One Martini backbone bead per residue (centre of mass of N, CA, C, O) as a GRO file, in nm:
protein
   99
    1UNK     BB    1   2.374  -0.842   0.178
    2UNK     BB    2   2.088  -1.004   0.234
    3UNK     BB    3   1.817  -1.130   0.452
    4UNK     BB    4   1.462  -1.223   0.506
    5UNK     BB    5   1.275  -1.377   0.778
    6UNK     BB    6   0.923  -1.460   0.819
    7UNK     BB    7   0.697  -1.566   1.092
    8UNK     BB    8   0.428  -1.675   1.225
    9UNK     BB    9   0.301  -1.776   1.524
   10UNK     BB   10   0.147  -2.028   1.366
   11UNK     BB   11   0.330  -2.108   1.108
   12UNK     BB   12   0.162  -2.020   0.822
   13UNK     BB   13   0.342  -1.772   0.769
   14UNK     BB   14   0.573  -1.669   0.498
   15UNK     BB   15   0.883  -1.474   0.457
   16UNK     BB   16   1.102  -1.383   0.178
   17UNK     BB   17   1.374  -1.139   0.158
   18UNK     BB   18   1.537  -0.896  -0.036
   19UNK     BB   19   1.700  -0.640  -0.109
   20UNK     BB   20   1.696  -0.366  -0.260
   21UNK     BB   21   1.766  -0.258  -0.584
   22UNK     BB   22   1.826   0.033  -0.563
   23UNK     BB   23   1.789   0.346  -0.478
   24UNK     BB   24   1.838   0.544  -0.208
   25UNK     BB   25   1.955   0.285  -0.011
   26UNK     BB   26   2.149   0.169  -0.186
   27UNK     BB   27   2.475   0.012  -0.194
   28UNK     BB   28   2.605  -0.088  -0.463
   29UNK     BB   29   2.775  -0.334  -0.318
   30UNK     BB   30   2.890  -0.198  -0.040
   31UNK     BB   31   2.719  -0.169   0.206
   32UNK     BB   32   2.534   0.018   0.344
   33UNK     BB   33   2.375   0.138   0.616
   34UNK     BB   34   2.119   0.091   0.441
   35UNK     BB   35   1.829  -0.139   0.428
   36UNK     BB   36   1.578  -0.257   0.203
   37UNK     BB   37   1.263  -0.406   0.261
   38UNK     BB   38   0.997  -0.626   0.139
   39UNK     BB   39   0.663  -0.693   0.278
   40UNK     BB   40   0.379  -0.916   0.273
   41UNK     BB   41   0.057  -0.941   0.442
   42UNK     BB   42  -0.239  -1.147   0.485
   43UNK     BB   43  -0.205  -1.160   0.807
   44UNK     BB   44  -0.269  -1.080   1.103
   45UNK     BB   45  -0.015  -1.037   1.366
   46UNK     BB   46   0.242  -1.219   1.499
   47UNK     BB   47   0.595  -1.174   1.431
   48UNK     BB   48   0.899  -1.334   1.325
   49UNK     BB   49   1.238  -1.215   1.273
   50UNK     BB   50   1.524  -1.249   1.032
   51UNK     BB   51   1.824  -1.084   0.981
   52UNK     BB   52   2.082  -1.102   0.731
   53UNK     BB   53   2.438  -1.012   0.728
   54UNK     BB   54   2.715  -0.937   0.528
   55UNK     BB   55   3.025  -0.871   0.666
   56UNK     BB   56   3.299  -0.730   0.547
   57UNK     BB   57   3.526  -0.922   0.379
   58UNK     BB   58   3.633  -1.167   0.175
   59UNK     BB   59   3.862  -1.246   0.384
   60UNK     BB   60   3.640  -1.139   0.638
   61UNK     BB   61   3.364  -1.281   0.703
   62UNK     BB   62   3.033  -1.190   0.843
   63UNK     BB   63   2.743  -1.313   1.008
   64UNK     BB   64   2.447  -1.132   1.085
   65UNK     BB   65   2.184  -1.180   1.329
   66UNK     BB   66   1.848  -1.032   1.347
   67UNK     BB   67   1.609  -1.029   1.581
   68UNK     BB   68   1.239  -0.999   1.566
   69UNK     BB   69   0.926  -0.842   1.676
   70UNK     BB   70   0.582  -0.814   1.542
   71UNK     BB   71   0.287  -0.631   1.440
   72UNK     BB   72   0.004  -0.692   1.235
   73UNK     BB   73  -0.237  -0.516   1.099
   74UNK     BB   74  -0.529  -0.460   0.971
   75UNK     BB   75  -0.614  -0.389   0.663
   76UNK     BB   76  -0.784  -0.245   0.363
   77UNK     BB   77  -0.699  -0.423   0.088
   78UNK     BB   78  -0.504  -0.231  -0.115
   79UNK     BB   79  -0.176  -0.304  -0.077
   80UNK     BB   80  -0.110  -0.053   0.113
   81UNK     BB   81   0.031   0.150   0.315
   82UNK     BB   82  -0.026   0.364   0.538
   83UNK     BB   83   0.032   0.657   0.633
   84UNK     BB   84   0.349   0.723   0.804
   85UNK     BB   85   0.583   0.741   1.059
   86UNK     BB   86   0.906   0.793   1.138
   87UNK     BB   87   1.146   0.893   1.346
   88UNK     BB   88   1.191   1.167   1.156
   89UNK     BB   89   0.880   1.242   1.042
   90UNK     BB   90   0.846   1.118   0.784
   91UNK     BB   91   0.625   1.119   0.491
   92UNK     BB   92   0.409   0.915   0.284
   93UNK     BB   93   0.123   0.903   0.086
   94UNK     BB   94   0.220   0.621  -0.085
   95UNK     BB   95   0.300   0.446   0.153
   96UNK     BB   96   0.623   0.336   0.211
   97UNK     BB   97   0.886   0.489   0.396
   98UNK     BB   98   1.264   0.463   0.431
   99UNK     BB   99   1.375   0.723   0.631
   0.00000   0.00000   0.00000
């Protein structure tokens, strides 16, 4: 369905991730409309990412690459994201919620 590559501004940190299989937003092999990735960062800073998605049919596939930049803040060292809100205002008390 896709994959995600992220690299730090100093090019010392690298993350490669594939979408979650199963779960609320899983496509079950059908593709989209929502895809969840998980990434862990050891160092705060500015990161550049590229997500690639294979769209279309087997007869007419197309790969779409989506670039983005974001900042990772220093965490508390507990290994989970602090509770926070997404665009819809939903919040999860233990870590990251992808709603």
